[in-house]
C-alpha positions as CSV (number, residue, x, y, z in Angstrom):
1,M,102.0,108.7,93.4
2,Q,99.7,110.5,91.0
3,A,100.8,112.6,88.1
4,D,99.2,115.7,89.6
5,Q,101.3,115.3,92.7
6,V,104.6,116.0,90.9
7,N,105.7,119.6,90.7
8,L,106.9,119.6,87.1
9,E,108.5,123.0,87.4
10,V,110.7,122.0,90.3
11,L,111.4,118.6,88.7
12,T,112.6,120.2,85.5
13,R,114.8,122.6,87.4
14,L,116.4,119.8,89.3
15,Q,116.9,117.8,86.1
16,H,118.7,120.7,84.5
17,G,120.9,121.1,87.5
18,S,121.4,117.4,88.2
19,E,125.2,117.7,88.3
20,R,124.8,119.7,91.5
21,L,122.8,117.1,93.4
22,P,125.7,114.9,94.5
23,H,127.4,118.0,96.0
24,A,124.2,118.9,97.8
25,L,123.9,115.4,99.2
26,R,127.6,115.5,100.3
27,D,127.0,118.8,102.1
28,Y,124.0,117.4,103.9
29,I,125.9,114.3,104.9
30,Q,128.7,116.5,106.2
31,Y,126.2,118.5,108.2
32,I,124.8,115.3,109.8
33,H,128.4,114.3,110.6
34,D,129.3,117.6,112.2
35,E,126.0,117.9,114.2
36,F,125.5,114.2,114.9
37,D,125.8,114.5,118.7
38,A,123.4,117.4,118.9
39,I,120.9,115.8,116.5
40,D,121.1,112.5,118.4
41,S,120.4,114.1,121.7
42,V,117.0,115.5,120.6
43,F,115.9,113.2,117.8
44,G,114.1,110.7,120.2
45,Y,112.3,113.6,121.8
46,M,111.3,115.0,118.4
47,C,109.8,111.6,117.5
48,E,107.9,111.3,120.8
49,E,106.5,114.8,120.3
50,S,105.4,114.2,116.7
51,R,103.9,110.8,117.4
52,A,100.7,112.5,118.6
53,E,100.2,114.0,115.2
54,F,100.0,110.5,113.6
55,Q,97.8,108.6,116.1
56,G,94.9,106.5,114.8
57,M,96.7,105.6,111.5
58,G,96.1,101.8,111.9
59,H,99.0,99.7,113.1
60,A,101.3,101.2,115.7
61,R,104.2,100.6,113.3
62,V,102.6,103.1,110.9
63,T,102.5,105.8,113.6
64,E,106.1,105.0,114.6
65,S,107.4,105.2,111.0
66,L,105.6,108.5,110.3
67,S,106.9,110.1,113.5
68,Y,110.5,109.1,112.4
69,A,109.9,110.4,108.9
70,F,108.6,113.7,110.1
71,S,111.5,114.2,112.5
72,A,113.9,113.4,109.8
73,L,112.3,116.1,107.6
74,M,112.6,118.6,110.4
75,V,116.3,117.8,110.6
76,L,116.5,118.5,106.9
77,A,114.6,121.8,107.3
78,N,117.0,122.8,110.1
79,Y,120.0,122.0,107.8
80,V,118.6,124.2,105.0
81,S,117.8,127.1,107.3
82,R,121.3,127.1,108.8
83,R,123.4,126.4,105.7
84,H,121.2,128.3,103.2
85,P,119.2,131.1,105.1
86,G,116.2,132.4,103.3
87,L,116.0,129.4,100.9
88,L,113.2,127.6,102.7
89,D,110.1,128.8,104.5
90,V,110.4,126.4,107.5
91,E,106.8,127.0,108.7
92,E,105.3,126.3,105.3
93,F,107.6,123.2,104.9
94,T,106.6,121.9,108.3
95,S,102.9,122.2,107.5
96,W,103.4,120.5,104.1
97,A,105.4,117.7,105.7
98,K,102.8,117.1,108.4
99,T,99.8,117.1,106.0
100,S,101.6,114.9,103.4
101,L,102.6,112.3,106.0
102,Q,99.1,112.3,107.6
103,S,97.5,111.6,104.2
104,L,100.1,108.8,103.6
105,G,99.4,107.4,107.0
106,A,95.6,107.4,106.5
107,A,96.0,105.4,103.3
108,Q,98.5,103.0,104.8
109,G,96.3,102.6,107.9
110,M,93.3,101.5,105.8
111,A,95.4,99.0,104.0
112,T,96.9,97.5,107.2
113,Q,93.5,97.4,108.8
114,E,92.1,95.3,106.0
115,L,95.0,92.8,106.5
116,D,95.1,92.8,110.3
117,P,95.0,89.1,111.2
118,V,93.5,89.7,114.7
119,R,90.7,91.7,113.2
120,I,90.0,89.1,110.6
121,I,90.0,86.3,113.2
122,L,87.6,88.1,115.6
123,E,85.3,88.9,112.7
124,K,85.2,85.3,111.7
125,V,84.5,84.2,115.3
126,Q,81.7,86.7,115.6
127,E,80.2,85.7,112.2
128,A,80.4,82.0,113.2
129,I,78.6,82.5,116.5
130,S,75.9,84.7,115.0
131,S,75.3,82.2,112.2
132,G,75.2,79.2,114.6
133,S,78.1,77.4,113.0
134,A,80.0,77.8,116.3
135,H,79.0,78.5,119.9
136,L,80.3,79.5,123.3
137,R,79.5,77.5,126.4
138,E,78.0,79.4,129.3
139,E,80.1,79.1,132.5
140,A,77.1,79.3,134.8
141,G,73.5,78.4,134.4
142,P,71.7,75.5,132.6
143,Q,73.6,74.2,129.6
144,T,71.3,73.9,126.6
145,H,72.0,72.2,123.3
146,R,73.7,74.6,121.0
147,R,74.4,74.4,117.3
148,G,77.8,74.2,115.8
149,V,81.2,73.4,117.2
150,Q,82.2,74.7,120.6
151,I,85.1,77.2,120.3
152,G,85.1,78.7,123.8
153,W,83.1,79.7,126.8
154,K,81.6,82.9,128.3
155,R,81.9,84.5,131.7
156,G,79.7,87.5,131.6
157,T,81.0,89.7,128.8
158,D,84.4,88.0,128.9
159,V,85.0,85.4,126.2
160,F,87.6,82.6,126.5
161,L,88.6,81.0,123.2
162,L,89.8,77.4,123.1
163,K,93.0,77.4,121.2
164,Q,92.8,74.3,119.0
165,P,89.1,74.3,118.2
166,T,89.1,78.0,117.4
167,W,92.2,77.8,115.2
168,K,90.9,74.7,113.4
169,F,87.6,76.4,112.8
170,I,89.1,79.7,111.6
171,T,91.6,77.9,109.2
172,E,88.8,75.8,107.6
173,S,86.6,78.9,107.3
174,L,89.3,80.9,105.6
175,Q,90.2,78.0,103.3
176,A,86.5,77.5,102.4
177,T,86.2,81.2,101.4
178,G,89.5,81.2,99.5
179,S,91.2,83.5,102.0
180,G,94.0,81.0,102.7
181,G,95.1,80.4,106.3
182,R,97.8,78.1,107.6
183,R,98.0,75.9,110.6
184,S,99.6,77.6,113.5
185,P,102.8,75.9,114.6
186,R,102.1,77.0,118.2
187,A,98.6,75.7,118.0
188,S,99.6,72.4,116.6
189,S,102.4,71.8,119.0
190,G,101.1,73.4,122.2
191,R,98.8,71.7,124.7
192,D,95.2,72.1,123.8
193,S,93.1,73.9,126.5
194,M,90.2,71.4,126.2
195,S,90.4,68.6,128.8
196,A,90.6,65.3,126.9
197,A,89.2,63.4,129.9
198,T,86.1,65.5,130.5
199,S,85.6,67.3,127.2
200,Q,85.1,70.4,129.3
201,P,87.1,73.7,129.3
202,A,90.1,73.7,131.6
203,L,90.9,76.5,134.0
204,P,90.8,80.1,132.6
205,G,94.5,80.5,133.0
206,E,95.1,77.8,130.4
207,L,92.9,79.4,127.8
208,E,93.6,81.9,125.1
209,R,91.6,84.9,126.3
210,S,90.0,87.5,124.1
211,R,87.4,90.2,124.8
212,L,84.6,90.3,122.2
213,A,81.4,92.4,122.1
214,S,78.9,91.7,124.8
215,G,76.0,89.4,124.3
216,E,76.2,86.3,122.0
217,T,79.2,87.7,120.2
């Protein structure tokens, strides 16, 4: 929170009347208690309706959290309008709540996108194929010598990643760049999808499947 985001006038007024805050909170809790069944019957619908306002904010959990927060603020607004008529402009409060949460969601979405492990792994795979440090085997057609380690195979624009080689390559790549990366317990304990006898990919059903961009990547 930035200093210019704090309403000092309101904050000062609240500080001067701080002895009244516990009573205000008690009244709100009593309201929730008295109206719990009515609130509970519509809260899920409120969240579902407001979810559209917060789409595209990164991870689905961000959208979910924002829709819950917005719905909770609407419950608060309803409490104020019923217990203290004329104290709150509900329309203005609703607009403020929506705008504030959308700004918060946009910032949070950018942060989660930067840390999204799926995105990081796919970017590393694409970089490796583009640079020639890894390659995908063509399912059909003549097999030419390719540079780098084989981490999967292609069927048209579909890409099948071999679990063990891909995870090993990604882990070593992340460690080499100082980005960390740990060995996956599932990858180390599960059956590798590369046939040990033939050194060829096994059936597609045994592969970890991921759709990448068309072409070489």
